[in-house]
N, C-alpha and C positions, 0 to 999 in steps of 0.2 A: 504494500500500500504506500509506503514512503517513496518508493521508486516513482510511482505515478504522480505523487505530490511534487517531487523534485522536477520531473519533466514539465508539469504544468507551471511551476514557478519559473523555470528556465524560459519557457515560451512567453510568459507574461513580462519578464524583465527584458527579453529580446524585443518584444513588441514595443515596450517603453523606450528602449534604446533607439529604435527606428523612429518613433514619434519625436524624440529629442533631436535626432539628426534632421528631421524635417524642420523643427523649430530653429535649429542653428541656421539653416539656409533661408527660411522665410521670416525671421524675426524682424520687427520694425526698427529696433534700436540695437546699439552695440551692447548695452547692459543686459538686454534680454538674451543676446547670443552668448555672453559670458556665463549667465545663469544656466542656459541650456547646456553649455559645455561642462559646467560643474555637475549638473544633474546626470549627464552622460557618464562622467567618471564614477558617480555613486552607483549607477546602474551596472557599470562594468565591474565594479567591486562586488556587487551582489551576484552577478553572473559567475565570477571567478570563485566566490565562496560556495555557491550552490554546486558548481561543477566539481569543486574539491570534495564536497560531501558525497556527490554521486560517484566519483571515482575512488574515494577513500584514500586520497593522497594529501599530504600536508604541504606539498610544494605550491599548491594553488593559493593557500592562505598566505604564504610568504609573498607570492606575486601580487596578491591583493593589497598587502601592506605597502609594497613598493609603489603600486599604482595610486594608493591613497596619498602617500607623501608627495608624489609627483603632481597629482591633481591639485592638492592644496597649494603647493608652491606656484603652479601655473595660474591658478585662480587669483592668488594674491598679486602675482606679477601683472596679469591682465588688468586687474582693477587699479593697481597703482599707475600703470601706464595710461589708463583711461582718465584717471583723476588728475595726475600731475604731469603727464607727458614724458616722464622718464621713469626708469625702473630703479637704477642705482644712483644714489645721490652723491 
């Protein structure tokens, strides 16, 4: 039963990832695109975590932690560039 629940959750997060990709392309403003990219990172982390549970491997959890750190830094860099015009002072 857990196998079917994991497959359903993977499909739902995959669909959410595609919807976020559409939002990145069709967003009205730059801030909305940054928010959509951040949400894509969160959905990718969830996909990696669910796939790690499905496969029974711990390497996917480490990959999701690396993706979380990279996503956080990129979101901060994008917003700083949007607000100040430069990233490094």
